[in-house]
C-alpha positions in Angstrom: 0.0 0.0 0.0 1.5 3.3 -1.0 1.4 6.4 1.1 -0.7 9.3 -0.1 1.3 12.1 -1.7 0.7 14.5 1.2 1.8 12.0 3.9 5.3 12.2 5.2 7.8 9.5 4.4 9.6 7.9 7.4 12.5 10.1 8.4 11.4 13.0 6.2 9.5 16.2 7.0 5.9 16.7 5.9 5.2 19.3 3.2 3.6 21.5 5.8 6.6 21.1 8.2 9.8 20.9 6.1 12.6 19.6 8.3 16.0 18.2 7.6 16.1 14.4 7.8 18.1 13.2 10.8 20.8 11.6 8.5 21.5 14.9 6.7 24.4 16.5 8.6 27.3 18.8 8.0 29.3 16.1 6.2 26.4 15.5 3.7 26.0 19.2 3.0 29.8 19.6 2.4 29.8 16.6 0.0 26.9 18.0 -1.9 28.6 21.4 -2.3 32.0 19.9 -3.2 30.5 17.5 -5.7 28.5 20.2 -7.4 31.6 22.4 -7.7 33.7 19.5 -9.1 30.9 18.5 -11.5 30.5 22.0 -12.7 34.2 22.5 -13.3 34.5 19.2 -15.2 31.5 20.0 -17.4 32.4 23.6 -18.2 36.2 23.3 -18.7 36.5 20.0 -20.6 35.4 21.5 -23.9 37.9 24.3 -23.6 40.7 21.9 -22.6 40.1 19.7 -25.7 39.9 22.7 -27.9 43.2 24.2 -26.6 45.1 20.9 -26.4 43.8 19.4 -29.6 43.1 15.9 -28.3 41.1 14.0 -25.8 44.2 12.1 -24.6 46.0 15.3 -23.7 43.0 16.5 -21.7 42.9 13.2 -19.8 46.7 13.4 -19.1 46.2 17.0 -17.8 43.4 15.8 -15.5 45.5 13.1 -14.1 48.4 15.4 -13.5 46.1 18.0 -11.9 44.6 15.3 -9.7 48.1 14.2 -8.6 49.1 17.8 -7.8 45.8 18.2 -5.8 46.6 15.1 -3.8 50.1 16.2 -3.1 48.9 19.6 -1.9 46.2 18.0 0.3 48.8 15.7 1.9 51.3 18.6 2.4 48.6 20.5 4.2 47.4 17.5 6.2 50.9 16.5 7.5 51.5 19.6 9.7 48.0 19.3 11.0 48.5 15.7 12.1 51.8 16.5 13.9 50.3 19.4 15.8 49.9 18.8 19.5 46.6 20.6 19.5 44.9 18.1 17.1 41.5 17.0 18.2 
């Protein structure tokens, strides 16, 4: 038996009382924002990258190099944070 369209789903707010589901926290909000920014960047810059490089393979190589640089930067930022005596 299906619920009527105006009945709230378990864990969700009703249309008259919109509330955030209990499983939707700060981490979920951060992941949504980050994924939308990454998705937007990939979709808007890939055409320009292919046009400027002239090939799909060059674009993919540049993405891999950029990803490796981003990981190196993230690790270099995380290392001092992990060695700090004030880490929590």
